[in-house]
C-alpha positions in Angstrom: 31.7 225.0 92.1 34.9 223.8 90.5 34.9 220.6 88.3 37.8 219.1 90.3 39.9 216.4 88.7 40.5 214.2 91.7 38.4 211.8 93.8 38.4 212.1 97.6 39.8 208.6 98.1 43.0 209.7 96.3 43.4 212.9 98.4 45.6 212.7 101.5 46.2 216.4 102.0 44.2 219.5 101.0 45.9 222.8 101.2 43.8 226.0 100.9 44.0 229.7 101.7 41.6 232.6 102.2 41.8 233.6 98.5 40.0 230.4 97.5 43.0 228.6 96.1 43.6 224.9 96.9 46.0 222.1 96.3 45.4 218.4 96.7 48.3 216.1 97.4 48.5 212.3 97.4 51.1 210.6 99.7 51.8 208.1 96.9 54.6 210.0 95.2 53.8 213.3 97.1 51.7 213.8 93.9 49.8 217.0 93.2 46.3 215.8 92.1 44.4 219.1 92.2 45.3 222.7 91.9 42.8 225.6 91.9 44.4 229.0 91.3 42.7 232.2 90.3 39.3 230.4 90.2 40.7 227.9 87.7 41.3 224.2 88.0 44.7 223.9 86.2 46.0 220.4 86.9 44.9 217.4 84.8 45.0 214.3 87.0 44.7 211.5 86.2 45.2 211.2 82.5 43.4 207.9 82.4 40.6 207.4 84.9 41.2 203.7 85.6 45.0 204.1 85.8 46.3 207.1 87.9 49.9 206.2 87.0 49.4 206.3 83.3 51.6 209.0 81.8 53.3 209.8 85.2 50.9 212.8 86.0 52.5 215.2 88.5 55.2 212.7 89.3 58.6 213.5 90.7 61.4 212.0 88.6 64.5 211.3 90.6 67.3 210.3 90.5 66.9 210.8 86.7 64.2 212.2 84.5 63.2 210.8 81.1 65.2 207.9 79.7 68.5 206.2 80.3 69.5 204.3 77.2 69.3 200.5 77.6 69.0 201.2 81.4 72.8 201.1 81.6 75.5 203.6 82.6 79.0 203.8 83.9 79.8 205.9 87.0 83.2 206.2 88.5 84.5 203.2 86.4 81.7 200.9 87.6 78.8 199.7 85.3 75.2 199.8 86.5 72.1 198.2 85.1 68.7 199.7 85.8 65.3 198.1 85.2 64.2 198.8 81.6 60.6 199.8 82.5 60.2 201.6 79.1 59.8 198.2 77.5 58.9 199.4 74.1 62.1 201.4 73.7 64.2 199.1 76.0 65.2 202.0 78.3 64.9 202.9 82.0 62.4 205.8 82.4 61.5 208.4 85.0 63.6 207.5 88.0 62.8 205.4 91.0 60.4 207.3 93.3 57.4 208.4 91.2 55.0 206.1 93.0 56.8 205.7 96.4 55.0 206.3 99.6 55.9 209.6 101.3 55.6 210.7 104.9 54.2 214.0 106.0 56.8 215.8 108.1 54.8 219.0 108.7 51.6 220.6 107.5 49.3 223.5 108.0 46.3 224.9 106.2 48.4 226.3 103.3 51.7 224.4 103.3 53.1 220.9 103.7 56.4 219.1 103.8 56.7 215.5 102.7 59.7 213.2 102.5 60.8 209.7 101.7 64.1 207.8 102.1 65.6 205.5 99.5 68.1 203.0 101.0 70.0 202.0 97.9 68.2 198.7 97.6 68.1 198.7 93.8 71.4 197.2 92.4 71.1 199.5 89.4 71.3 202.5 91.7 72.9 201.6 95.1 73.1 205.2 96.3 70.9 206.1 99.4 69.2 209.4 99.5 66.5 211.4 101.2 64.0 213.3 99.0 61.8 216.1 100.3 59.1 218.1 98.8 57.9 221.5 100.2 54.5 222.8 99.0 53.4 226.4 99.8 50.1 227.8 98.6 49.9 231.6 98.2 47.6 234.0 96.5 47.0 232.5 93.0 50.3 230.8 93.3 51.9 227.4 94.3 55.5 227.3 95.3 57.3 223.9 95.2 60.8 223.4 96.6 62.6 220.1 96.2 65.6 219.0 98.3 67.6 215.8 97.7 70.4 214.7 100.1 73.0 212.1 99.6 72.7 209.9 102.7 75.3 207.3 101.6 79.1 207.2 101.9 80.0 207.6 98.3 79.4 210.1 95.5 75.9 209.9 93.9 74.9 210.9 90.3 71.5 212.5 90.2 69.1 214.6 88.2 65.5 215.7 88.7 62.3 216.4 86.8 58.7 217.2 87.6 56.0 215.9 85.3 52.7 217.9 85.7 50.0 218.3 83.1 48.3 221.7 82.9 45.2 223.1 81.4 42.1 225.2 82.1 39.3 222.9 83.5 39.5 220.5 80.6 39.3 223.1 77.8 40.9 222.0 74.4 44.5 223.1 74.1 43.8 224.1 70.5 42.3 227.3 72.0 45.6 228.1 73.8 49.0 229.6 73.1 52.3 228.9 74.8 54.9 231.5 75.3 58.4 229.9 75.7 61.8 231.4 76.3 64.8 231.1 74.0 65.9 227.5 74.0 67.9 224.7 72.4 65.7 221.9 71.0 67.4 218.5 71.4 67.3 216.2 68.4 66.2 212.7 69.5 66.6 209.3 68.0 63.7 207.0 67.3 64.2 205.7 70.9 63.9 209.3 72.3 67.6 209.5 73.1 69.5 212.8 72.3 71.8 212.5 69.3 74.0 215.4 70.4 72.5 217.7 67.7 70.2 220.6 68.5 68.6 223.7 67.0 68.1 227.0 68.7 64.5 228.3 68.9 63.8 232.0 69.7 61.6 233.1 72.5 58.0 233.6 71.4 54.5 232.2 71.0 53.6 228.7 70.0 49.9 228.3 68.9 48.8 224.9 70.1 46.1 224.4 67.5 47.2 221.4 65.3 50.6 221.5 67.1 52.1 218.3 68.5 54.9 218.8 71.1 57.2 216.1 72.6 60.5 217.8 73.0 63.4 218.2 75.4 64.9 221.7 75.6 67.9 223.3 77.1 67.1 226.7 78.3 69.1 229.6 77.0 68.2 232.3 79.6 70.5 235.0 81.0 68.2 235.4 84.0 68.0 233.2 87.1 64.3 232.4 86.4 62.9 230.9 83.3 59.1 231.0 82.6 56.7 229.3 80.3 53.2 230.8 79.9 50.0 229.0 78.8 47.6 231.7 77.5 43.8 231.0 77.4 41.3 233.8 76.8 42.3 236.5 79.2 44.2 234.3 81.6 47.8 233.1 81.9 49.2 230.0 83.7 52.9 230.6 84.3 55.4 227.9 85.3 58.6 229.3 86.7 61.8 227.4 87.3 65.0 228.6 88.9 68.0 228.2 86.6 71.7 228.3 87.2 74.5 226.0 88.3 73.0 222.6 89.3 69.5 224.0 88.9 66.6 223.5 86.5 68.2 224.3 83.1 66.1 222.0 81.0 62.4 221.4 80.3 60.1 219.2 78.3 56.9 220.4 76.5 54.5 217.6 75.6 50.9 217.5 74.3 49.2 214.2 75.0 46.7 212.7 72.6 43.7 213.8 74.8 44.5 217.4 73.6 43.0 218.9 76.9 46.3 219.6 78.7 50.0 220.2 78.1 52.9 218.8 80.1 55.4 221.5 81.2 58.2 219.7 82.9 61.0 221.5 84.6 64.2 219.4 84.6 67.8 219.7 85.8 69.3 217.5 83.1 68.9 216.2 79.6 67.5 212.8 78.7 70.1 210.0 79.2 72.1 212.2 81.6 73.7 209.3 83.3 75.6 208.6 80.1 76.0 212.0 78.4 76.5 214.0 81.6 74.4 216.9 80.4 73.1 218.6 83.5 74.1 215.6 85.7 74.9 216.5 89.4 77.4 214.6 91.4 76.5 214.8 95.1 79.1 214.1 97.6 78.2 212.2 100.8 76.1 214.4 103.1 75.5 217.1 100.5 72.2 218.4 99.2 70.8 219.9 96.1 67.7 222.2 95.9 65.3 222.9 93.0 62.7 225.7 93.0 59.5 225.8 90.9 56.3 227.9 91.1 52.9 227.9 89.3 50.7 230.9 89.2 47.7 232.2 87.4 47.3 235.8 86.2 44.3 237.5 84.6 
């Protein structure tokens, strides 16, 4: 019997397959609240029992991940002012849809498609779009495909991130090691905004014992797939993201204070992308962008 991290009242969809894998999805945010792969519960949700939104667990971050400095940007010679919901740092944070209600378009025992439409009602981001999440559960693997479509009549700046926390049934991350690819570590200001400086880190292992991570990285990978491994005893949890033009060329690694999980966050752009343009995608009317991620467990 698995010590699952979700309560039934938060579960709107349960995917499962003949291999014993399962995935729980909440229609608020199309959020992944439970994931059992290879006989292991690997998603931490929520971070705080009385506040499922605390720390944005498993949230989809769109049309921007992380922070926009002062909540302000200029796009095509017009200035926009977003809500500064990161009050402590006076920034806008984590996009507009993390806790929006999604609709199930289709579902079966092992896959589901959910969508939501944004009508441009926020003056700080008056660009309508349709956002769709496709979940497919396979043998010891979950595949996630995200599509965003510009449904307005003007160009639309956008970027995407996913914000899951991973672990092994609540075990202390001090017992784990992370294998990360070659990457550029962004230097951040005291408000967590990139300064423009970075240092290159080689591919290799990062022991998590006594290690604190809260970093944005640009991936330096010659392949079209970048992977991060979390190693625990004889098992590996592997998060894969498709890289390339307008794809997932950034990531965040973050260890919360609870020390029982690690956030591995695929992203398409750097923090403050609306201002620095690093990874920012400009979608023309009617055009779509697609992002592909998978999570698997190997013994």
